[in-house]
ChimeraX commands (.cxc) that place a marker at each C-alpha (Angstrom):
marker #1 position 0.00,0.00,0.00 radius 0.5
marker #1 position 1.31,3.43,-0.97 radius 0.5
marker #1 position 0.68,6.38,1.34 radius 0.5
marker #1 position 1.32,10.04,0.55 radius 0.5
marker #1 position 1.38,12.06,3.77 radius 0.5
marker #1 position 1.41,15.80,4.50 radius 0.5
marker #1 position 2.42,17.71,7.62 radius 0.5
marker #1 position 1.76,21.46,7.56 radius 0.5
marker #1 position 0.77,21.76,11.21 radius 0.5
marker #1 position 3.72,23.88,12.35 radius 0.5
marker #1 position 6.45,26.18,11.04 radius 0.5
marker #1 position 8.24,23.37,9.19 radius 0.5
marker #1 position 6.41,21.42,6.49 radius 0.5
marker #1 position 7.04,17.99,5.03 radius 0.5
marker #1 position 5.63,15.47,2.60 radius 0.5
marker #1 position 6.47,11.77,2.65 radius 0.5
marker #1 position 5.78,8.69,0.55 radius 0.5
marker #1 position 5.75,5.20,2.03 radius 0.5
marker #1 position 5.04,1.77,0.57 radius 0.5
marker #1 position 4.06,-1.20,2.74 radius 0.5
marker #1 position 5.55,0.43,5.83 radius 0.5
marker #1 position 8.82,1.47,4.16 radius 0.5
marker #1 position 9.70,5.13,3.72 radius 0.5
marker #1 position 10.39,5.73,0.01 radius 0.5
marker #1 position 10.98,9.49,-0.12 radius 0.5
marker #1 position 10.49,12.55,2.05 radius 0.5
marker #1 position 10.80,16.32,1.55 radius 0.5
marker #1 position 11.27,18.46,4.69 radius 0.5
marker #1 position 11.38,22.25,4.53 radius 0.5
marker #1 position 11.84,24.83,7.28 radius 0.5
marker #1 position 12.53,27.85,5.09 radius 0.5
marker #1 position 10.05,30.44,6.30 radius 0.5
marker #1 position 8.02,30.30,3.11 radius 0.5
marker #1 position 4.28,29.83,3.50 radius 0.5
marker #1 position 3.01,26.27,3.22 radius 0.5
marker #1 position 0.61,27.29,0.48 radius 0.5
marker #1 position 3.67,28.10,-1.66 radius 0.5
marker #1 position 5.62,24.94,-0.91 radius 0.5
marker #1 position 3.42,21.95,-0.11 radius 0.5
marker #1 position 2.28,20.97,-3.61 radius 0.5
marker #1 position 5.74,21.42,-5.19 radius 0.5
marker #1 position 7.10,19.28,-2.35 radius 0.5
marker #1 position 4.52,16.59,-3.05 radius 0.5
marker #1 position 5.39,16.62,-6.74 radius 0.5
marker #1 position 9.10,16.31,-5.96 radius 0.5
marker #1 position 8.50,13.37,-3.60 radius 0.5
marker #1 position 6.41,11.53,-6.21 radius 0.5
marker #1 position 8.70,12.36,-9.14 radius 0.5
marker #1 position 11.75,11.12,-7.23 radius 0.5
marker #1 position 10.05,7.73,-6.83 radius 0.5
marker #1 position 8.61,7.80,-10.37 radius 0.5
marker #1 position 5.12,7.48,-8.95 radius 0.5
marker #1 position 2.01,9.42,-9.96 radius 0.5
marker #1 position -0.82,10.60,-7.67 radius 0.5
marker #1 position -3.05,7.94,-9.25 radius 0.5
marker #1 position -0.70,5.27,-7.84 radius 0.5
marker #1 position -1.37,6.37,-4.26 radius 0.5
marker #1 position -3.70,4.16,-2.22 radius 0.5
marker #1 position -4.15,6.43,0.81 radius 0.5
marker #1 position -3.69,10.16,1.33 radius 0.5
marker #1 position -2.83,11.24,4.87 radius 0.5
marker #1 position -2.57,14.57,6.63 radius 0.5
marker #1 position -2.00,15.87,10.14 radius 0.5
marker #1 position -5.41,17.32,11.04 radius 0.5
marker #1 position -4.40,18.87,14.33 radius 0.5
marker #1 position -3.64,20.24,16.69 radius 0.5
marker #1 position -1.35,22.92,15.31 radius 0.5
marker #1 position -1.33,26.19,13.41 radius 0.5
marker #1 position -4.89,26.91,12.32 radius 0.5
marker #1 position -3.79,28.24,8.93 radius 0.5
marker #1 position -1.22,25.50,8.43 radius 0.5
marker #1 position -3.74,22.76,9.15 radius 0.5
marker #1 position -6.18,24.20,6.65 radius 0.5
marker #1 position -3.53,24.32,3.93 radius 0.5
marker #1 position -2.55,20.67,4.37 radius 0.5
marker #1 position -6.14,19.47,4.59 radius 0.5
marker #1 position -7.14,21.44,1.49 radius 0.5
marker #1 position -4.27,19.88,-0.49 radius 0.5
marker #1 position -5.22,16.35,0.54 radius 0.5
marker #1 position -8.91,16.96,-0.07 radius 0.5
marker #1 position -8.19,18.11,-3.62 radius 0.5
marker #1 position -5.97,15.15,-4.43 radius 0.5
marker #1 position -8.09,12.47,-2.78 radius 0.5
marker #1 position -11.40,13.79,-4.07 radius 0.5
marker #1 position -10.21,14.04,-7.67 radius 0.5
marker #1 position -8.85,10.48,-7.56 radius 0.5
marker #1 position -11.64,9.04,-5.35 radius 0.5
marker #1 position -9.14,7.72,-2.82 radius 0.5
marker #1 position -9.52,7.31,0.98 radius 0.5
marker #1 position -7.85,9.58,3.53 radius 0.5
marker #1 position -6.33,9.26,6.98 radius 0.5
marker #1 position -6.94,12.07,9.48 radius 0.5
marker #1 position -3.82,11.85,11.65 radius 0.5
marker #1 position -3.23,13.40,15.07 radius 0.5
marker #1 position -0.25,15.74,14.82 radius 0.5
marker #1 position 0.83,14.68,18.31 radius 0.5
marker #1 position 0.74,10.98,17.46 radius 0.5
marker #1 position 2.76,11.58,14.30 radius 0.5
marker #1 position 5.32,13.44,16.43 radius 0.5
marker #1 position 5.55,10.55,18.88 radius 0.5
marker #1 position 6.71,8.23,16.09 radius 0.5
marker #1 position 9.88,10.35,15.80 radius 0.5
marker #1 position 10.96,8.62,19.02 radius 0.5
marker #1 position 9.60,5.15,18.29 radius 0.5
marker #1 position 13.05,3.59,18.70 radius 0.5
marker #1 position 13.51,5.18,22.14 radius 0.5
marker #1 position 11.99,3.14,24.97 radius 0.5
marker #1 position 10.03,5.08,27.58 radius 0.5
marker #1 position 7.33,7.70,27.99 radius 0.5
marker #1 position 7.06,10.30,25.23 radius 0.5
marker #1 position 5.40,13.68,25.60 radius 0.5
marker #1 position 4.47,15.30,22.31 radius 0.5
marker #1 position 4.15,19.03,22.98 radius 0.5
marker #1 position 3.33,21.91,20.65 radius 0.5
marker #1 position 3.45,25.55,21.67 radius 0.5
marker #1 position -0.16,26.79,21.81 radius 0.5
marker #1 position 0.84,30.28,23.06 radius 0.5
marker #1 position -0.56,32.01,26.15 radius 0.5
marker #1 position 1.36,29.61,28.45 radius 0.5
marker #1 position -0.51,26.64,26.97 radius 0.5
marker #1 position 0.58,23.56,25.05 radius 0.5
marker #1 position -1.14,21.01,22.87 radius 0.5
marker #1 position 0.01,17.72,24.30 radius 0.5
marker #1 position -0.46,13.97,24.65 radius 0.5
marker #1 position 1.51,11.16,26.28 radius 0.5
marker #1 position 2.67,7.99,24.55 radius 0.5
marker #1 position 4.93,5.09,25.48 radius 0.5
marker #1 position 7.32,3.18,23.25 radius 0.5
marker #1 position 8.76,-0.28,23.76 radius 0.5
marker #1 position 11.34,0.40,21.06 radius 0.5
marker #1 position 9.06,-0.82,18.26 radius 0.5
marker #1 position 5.44,-0.01,19.06 radius 0.5
marker #1 position 4.04,3.31,20.26 radius 0.5
marker #1 position 1.03,3.21,22.58 radius 0.5
marker #1 position -1.15,6.21,23.31 radius 0.5
marker #1 position -1.58,6.94,27.05 radius 0.5
marker #1 position -4.07,9.83,26.87 radius 0.5
marker #1 position -6.10,11.85,24.42 radius 0.5
marker #1 position -4.86,15.01,22.72 radius 0.5
marker #1 position -5.56,18.10,24.81 radius 0.5
marker #1 position -4.78,21.79,25.25 radius 0.5
marker #1 position -3.58,22.54,28.80 radius 0.5
marker #1 position -1.56,25.10,30.70 radius 0.5
marker #1 position 2.13,24.41,31.22 radius 0.5
marker #1 position 1.43,24.29,34.97 radius 0.5
marker #1 position -1.02,21.41,34.49 radius 0.5
marker #1 position 1.43,19.60,32.24 radius 0.5
marker #1 position 4.21,19.99,34.80 radius 0.5
marker #1 position 2.12,18.24,37.46 radius 0.5
marker #1 position 1.60,15.34,35.03 radius 0.5
marker #1 position 5.32,15.23,34.23 radius 0.5
marker #1 position 6.28,15.11,37.90 radius 0.5
marker #1 position 3.85,12.25,38.53 radius 0.5
marker #1 position 5.13,10.21,35.58 radius 0.5
marker #1 position 8.76,10.85,36.54 radius 0.5
marker #1 position 8.11,9.61,40.08 radius 0.5
marker #1 position 6.26,6.50,38.84 radius 0.5
marker #1 position 8.74,5.56,36.11 radius 0.5
marker #1 position 11.95,6.74,37.76 radius 0.5
marker #1 position 13.14,8.34,34.52 radius 0.5
marker #1 position 12.84,11.53,32.53 radius 0.5
marker #1 position 10.03,12.02,30.05 radius 0.5
marker #1 position 11.18,12.31,26.43 radius 0.5
marker #1 position 9.86,15.44,24.74 radius 0.5
marker #1 position 9.22,16.01,21.06 radius 0.5
marker #1 position 7.55,18.88,19.19 radius 0.5
marker #1 position 8.02,22.64,18.87 radius 0.5
marker #1 position 6.97,23.00,22.51 radius 0.5
marker #1 position 9.72,20.69,23.77 radius 0.5
marker #1 position 12.37,23.37,24.36 radius 0.5
marker #1 position 9.78,25.60,26.05 radius 0.5
marker #1 position 8.91,22.77,28.46 radius 0.5
marker #1 position 12.54,21.96,29.21 radius 0.5
marker #1 position 13.21,25.61,30.01 radius 0.5
marker #1 position 10.18,25.78,32.32 radius 0.5
marker #1 position 10.37,22.32,33.93 radius 0.5
marker #1 position 14.14,21.76,33.98 radius 0.5
marker #1 position 16.42,18.97,32.77 radius 0.5
marker #1 position 15.57,16.96,35.89 radius 0.5
marker #1 position 12.20,16.09,34.30 radius 0.5
marker #1 position 12.63,16.67,30.57 radius 0.5
marker #1 position 14.81,14.91,28.02 radius 0.5
marker #1 position 14.73,16.60,24.61 radius 0.5
marker #1 position 14.57,14.58,21.42 radius 0.5
marker #1 position 17.67,14.89,19.20 radius 0.5
marker #1 position 17.57,18.14,17.21 radius 0.5
marker #1 position 16.88,16.34,13.91 radius 0.5
marker #1 position 13.88,14.57,15.46 radius 0.5
marker #1 position 12.33,17.23,17.66 radius 0.5
marker #1 position 10.08,18.70,14.94 radius 0.5
marker #1 position 7.38,16.94,12.95 radius 0.5
marker #1 position 8.10,14.82,9.89 radius 0.5
marker #1 position 5.52,13.44,7.48 radius 0.5
marker #1 position 7.20,10.03,7.76 radius 0.5
marker #1 position 5.56,9.82,11.19 radius 0.5
marker #1 position 2.27,10.73,9.57 radius 0.5
marker #1 position 2.72,7.76,7.20 radius 0.5
marker #1 position 3.17,5.38,10.15 radius 0.5
marker #1 position 0.11,6.71,11.98 radius 0.5
marker #1 position -1.93,6.58,8.75 radius 0.5
marker #1 position -1.04,2.96,8.13 radius 0.5
marker #1 position -2.23,2.12,11.63 radius 0.5
marker #1 position -5.54,3.91,10.99 radius 0.5
marker #1 position -5.93,2.00,7.74 radius 0.5
marker #1 position -5.31,-1.36,9.47 radius 0.5
marker #1 position -7.99,-0.45,12.04 radius 0.5
marker #1 position -10.50,0.50,9.34 radius 0.5
marker #1 position -10.50,4.14,10.42 radius 0.5
marker #1 position -9.98,5.92,7.11 radius 0.5
marker #1 position -12.34,8.69,5.96 radius 0.5
marker #1 position -13.45,10.23,2.70 radius 0.5
marker #1 position -12.02,13.53,1.47 radius 0.5
marker #1 position -15.25,15.32,2.37 radius 0.5
marker #1 position -14.97,14.06,5.97 radius 0.5
marker #1 position -11.52,15.59,6.57 radius 0.5
marker #1 position -11.79,18.42,9.10 radius 0.5
marker #1 position -9.25,20.16,11.32 radius 0.5
marker #1 position -9.06,19.35,15.01 radius 0.5
marker #1 position -8.01,22.64,16.59 radius 0.5
marker #1 position -8.56,21.52,20.23 radius 0.5
marker #1 position -9.43,25.09,21.19 radius 0.5
marker #1 position -11.13,28.19,19.78 radius 0.5
marker #1 position -9.26,30.76,17.74 radius 0.5
marker #1 position -8.11,33.85,19.70 radius 0.5
marker #1 position -10.73,36.09,18.06 radius 0.5
marker #1 position -13.49,33.63,19.00 radius 0.5
marker #1 position -12.22,33.38,22.59 radius 0.5
marker #1 position -12.09,37.17,22.95 radius 0.5
marker #1 position -15.62,37.47,21.55 radius 0.5
marker #1 position -16.99,34.93,24.03 radius 0.5
marker #1 position -15.13,36.60,26.91 radius 0.5
marker #1 position -16.73,39.95,26.04 radius 0.5
marker #1 position -20.13,38.26,25.96 radius 0.5
marker #1 position -19.47,36.62,29.33 radius 0.5
marker #1 position -19.76,33.13,27.84 radius 0.5
marker #1 position -16.19,32.03,28.58 radius 0.5
marker link #1:1,2 radius 0.2
marker link #1:2,3 radius 0.2
marker link #1:3,4 radius 0.2
marker link #1:4,5 radius 0.2
marker link #1:5,6 radius 0.2
marker link #1:6,7 radius 0.2
marker link #1:7,8 radius 0.2
marker link #1:8,9 radius 0.2
marker link #1:9,10 radius 0.2
marker link #1:10,11 radius 0.2
marker link #1:11,12 radius 0.2
marker link #1:12,13 radius 0.2
marker link #1:13,14 radius 0.2
marker link #1:14,15 radius 0.2
marker link #1:15,16 radius 0.2
marker link #1:16,17 radius 0.2
marker link #1:17,18 radius 0.2
marker link #1:18,19 radius 0.2
marker link #1:19,20 radius 0.2
marker link #1:20,21 radius 0.2
marker link #1:21,22 radius 0.2
marker link #1:22,23 radius 0.2
marker link #1:23,24 radius 0.2
marker link #1:24,25 radius 0.2
marker link #1:25,26 radius 0.2
marker link #1:26,27 radius 0.2
marker link #1:27,28 radius 0.2
marker link #1:28,29 radius 0.2
marker link #1:29,30 radius 0.2
marker link #1:30,31 radius 0.2
marker link #1:31,32 radius 0.2
marker link #1:32,33 radius 0.2
marker link #1:33,34 radius 0.2
marker link #1:34,35 radius 0.2
marker link #1:35,36 radius 0.2
marker link #1:36,37 radius 0.2
marker link #1:37,38 radius 0.2
marker link #1:38,39 radius 0.2
marker link #1:39,40 radius 0.2
marker link #1:40,41 radius 0.2
marker link #1:41,42 radius 0.2
marker link #1:42,43 radius 0.2
marker link #1:43,44 radius 0.2
marker link #1:44,45 radius 0.2
marker link #1:45,46 radius 0.2
marker link #1:46,47 radius 0.2
marker link #1:47,48 radius 0.2
marker link #1:48,49 radius 0.2
marker link #1:49,50 radius 0.2
marker link #1:50,51 radius 0.2
marker link #1:51,52 radius 0.2
marker link #1:52,53 radius 0.2
marker link #1:53,54 radius 0.2
marker link #1:54,55 radius 0.2
marker link #1:55,56 radius 0.2
marker link #1:56,57 radius 0.2
marker link #1:57,58 radius 0.2
marker link #1:58,59 radius 0.2
marker link #1:59,60 radius 0.2
marker link #1:60,61 radius 0.2
marker link #1:61,62 radius 0.2
marker link #1:62,63 radius 0.2
marker link #1:63,64 radius 0.2
marker link #1:64,65 radius 0.2
marker link #1:65,66 radius 0.2
marker link #1:66,67 radius 0.2
marker link #1:67,68 radius 0.2
marker link #1:68,69 radius 0.2
marker link #1:69,70 radius 0.2
marker link #1:70,71 radius 0.2
marker link #1:71,72 radius 0.2
marker link #1:72,73 radius 0.2
marker link #1:73,74 radius 0.2
marker link #1:74,75 radius 0.2
marker link #1:75,76 radius 0.2
marker link #1:76,77 radius 0.2
marker link #1:77,78 radius 0.2
marker link #1:78,79 radius 0.2
marker link #1:79,80 radius 0.2
marker link #1:80,81 radius 0.2
marker link #1:81,82 radius 0.2
marker link #1:82,83 radius 0.2
marker link #1:83,84 radius 0.2
marker link #1:84,85 radius 0.2
marker link #1:85,86 radius 0.2
marker link #1:86,87 radius 0.2
marker link #1:87,88 radius 0.2
marker link #1:88,89 radius 0.2
marker link #1:89,90 radius 0.2
marker link #1:90,91 radius 0.2
marker link #1:91,92 radius 0.2
marker link #1:92,93 radius 0.2
marker link #1:93,94 radius 0.2
marker link #1:94,95 radius 0.2
marker link #1:95,96 radius 0.2
marker link #1:96,97 radius 0.2
marker link #1:97,98 radius 0.2
marker link #1:98,99 radius 0.2
marker link #1:99,100 radius 0.2
marker link #1:100,101 radius 0.2
marker link #1:101,102 radius 0.2
marker link #1:102,103 radius 0.2
marker link #1:103,104 radius 0.2
marker link #1:104,105 radius 0.2
marker link #1:105,106 radius 0.2
marker link #1:106,107 radius 0.2
marker link #1:107,108 radius 0.2
marker link #1:108,109 radius 0.2
marker link #1:109,110 radius 0.2
marker link #1:110,111 radius 0.2
marker link #1:111,112 radius 0.2
marker link #1:112,113 radius 0.2
marker link #1:113,114 radius 0.2
marker link #1:114,115 radius 0.2
marker link #1:115,116 radius 0.2
marker link #1:116,117 radius 0.2
marker link #1:117,118 radius 0.2
marker link #1:118,119 radius 0.2
marker link #1:119,120 radius 0.2
marker link #1:120,121 radius 0.2
marker link #1:121,122 radius 0.2
marker link #1:122,123 radius 0.2
marker link #1:123,124 radius 0.2
marker link #1:124,125 radius 0.2
marker link #1:125,126 radius 0.2
marker link #1:126,127 radius 0.2
marker link #1:127,128 radius 0.2
marker link #1:128,129 radius 0.2
marker link #1:129,130 radius 0.2
marker link #1:130,131 radius 0.2
marker link #1:131,132 radius 0.2
marker link #1:132,133 radius 0.2
marker link #1:133,134 radius 0.2
marker link #1:134,135 radius 0.2
marker link #1:135,136 radius 0.2
marker link #1:136,137 radius 0.2
marker link #1:137,138 radius 0.2
marker link #1:138,139 radius 0.2
marker link #1:139,140 radius 0.2
marker link #1:140,141 radius 0.2
marker link #1:141,142 radius 0.2
marker link #1:142,143 radius 0.2
marker link #1:143,144 radius 0.2
marker link #1:144,145 radius 0.2
marker link #1:145,146 radius 0.2
marker link #1:146,147 radius 0.2
marker link #1:147,148 radius 0.2
marker link #1:148,149 radius 0.2
marker link #1:149,150 radius 0.2
marker link #1:150,151 radius 0.2
marker link #1:151,152 radius 0.2
marker link #1:152,153 radius 0.2
marker link #1:153,154 radius 0.2
marker link #1:154,155 radius 0.2
marker link #1:155,156 radius 0.2
marker link #1:156,157 radius 0.2
marker link #1:157,158 radius 0.2
marker link #1:158,159 radius 0.2
marker link #1:159,160 radius 0.2
marker link #1:160,161 radius 0.2
marker link #1:161,162 radius 0.2
marker link #1:162,163 radius 0.2
marker link #1:163,164 radius 0.2
marker link #1:164,165 radius 0.2
marker link #1:165,166 radius 0.2
marker link #1:166,167 radius 0.2
marker link #1:167,168 radius 0.2
marker link #1:168,169 radius 0.2
marker link #1:169,170 radius 0.2
marker link #1:170,171 radius 0.2
marker link #1:171,172 radius 0.2
marker link #1:172,173 radius 0.2
marker link #1:173,174 radius 0.2
marker link #1:174,175 radius 0.2
marker link #1:175,176 radius 0.2
marker link #1:176,177 radius 0.2
marker link #1:177,178 radius 0.2
marker link #1:178,179 radius 0.2
marker link #1:179,180 radius 0.2
marker link #1:180,181 radius 0.2
marker link #1:181,182 radius 0.2
marker link #1:182,183 radius 0.2
marker link #1:183,184 radius 0.2
marker link #1:184,185 radius 0.2
marker link #1:185,186 radius 0.2
marker link #1:186,187 radius 0.2
marker link #1:187,188 radius 0.2
marker link #1:188,189 radius 0.2
marker link #1:189,190 radius 0.2
marker link #1:190,191 radius 0.2
marker link #1:191,192 radius 0.2
marker link #1:192,193 radius 0.2
marker link #1:193,194 radius 0.2
marker link #1:194,195 radius 0.2
marker link #1:195,196 radius 0.2
marker link #1:196,197 radius 0.2
marker link #1:197,198 radius 0.2
marker link #1:198,199 radius 0.2
marker link #1:199,200 radius 0.2
marker link #1:200,201 radius 0.2
marker link #1:201,202 radius 0.2
marker link #1:202,203 radius 0.2
marker link #1:203,204 radius 0.2
marker link #1:204,205 radius 0.2
marker link #1:205,206 radius 0.2
marker link #1:206,207 radius 0.2
marker link #1:207,208 radius 0.2
marker link #1:208,209 radius 0.2
marker link #1:209,210 radius 0.2
marker link #1:210,211 radius 0.2
marker link #1:211,212 radius 0.2
marker link #1:212,213 radius 0.2
marker link #1:213,214 radius 0.2
marker link #1:214,215 radius 0.2
marker link #1:215,216 radius 0.2
marker link #1:216,217 radius 0.2
marker link #1:217,218 radius 0.2
marker link #1:218,219 radius 0.2
marker link #1:219,220 radius 0.2
marker link #1:220,221 radius 0.2
marker link #1:221,222 radius 0.2
marker link #1:222,223 radius 0.2
marker link #1:223,224 radius 0.2
marker link #1:224,225 radius 0.2
marker link #1:225,226 radius 0.2
marker link #1:226,227 radius 0.2
marker link #1:227,228 radius 0.2
marker link #1:228,229 radius 0.2
marker link #1:229,230 radius 0.2
marker link #1:230,231 radius 0.2
marker link #1:231,232 radius 0.2
marker link #1:232,233 radius 0.2
marker link #1:233,234 radius 0.2
marker link #1:234,235 radius 0.2
marker link #1:235,236 radius 0.2
view
């Protein structure tokens, strides 16, 4: 099975192609250009390098959130267009789960953390046995203070540091200290679409794919403008 996966959830963007669990090609870019400028040329380059056409893809995958609201919409729109035109299924992947697969080879508890601003993080815990990654909790948006209490509890129970991955990892290490936080290697700390491929294949095996029309972003929280509006109305 061939999977074409997109990650536009954060500052860096990437597109990856896998076949039967093997990574065939991947394009990663952290250039500062907008994802709307780069994502489709990246996809073309990944496919051309493998001499594969979009019609040869069996499953289109994309990180649907959490993450940058604009970035998520760009990636989802690209996958919708490709999958709908070719009548192919899609995989709506959790950005945090895709991040956790960066550390699949590292045994222990993994905390995927993305900077959500305003002293909050998007986060979820996973555990790896060196091969398989198991989810320990659902994706959520919490304050760094709440996350720290969870980190302290896990550290006491496991007797080891929690491994952090994601663009919120350095923020958490600075706030919580090296006593509790172990950063992923620099080349693995940010998201890669190869992790999206792995998560998508798992969704496919569990029969959890969706149609292009069913792809929607999972923001985990309201946009700032919406929050401010509700606060003014006394509804938040």
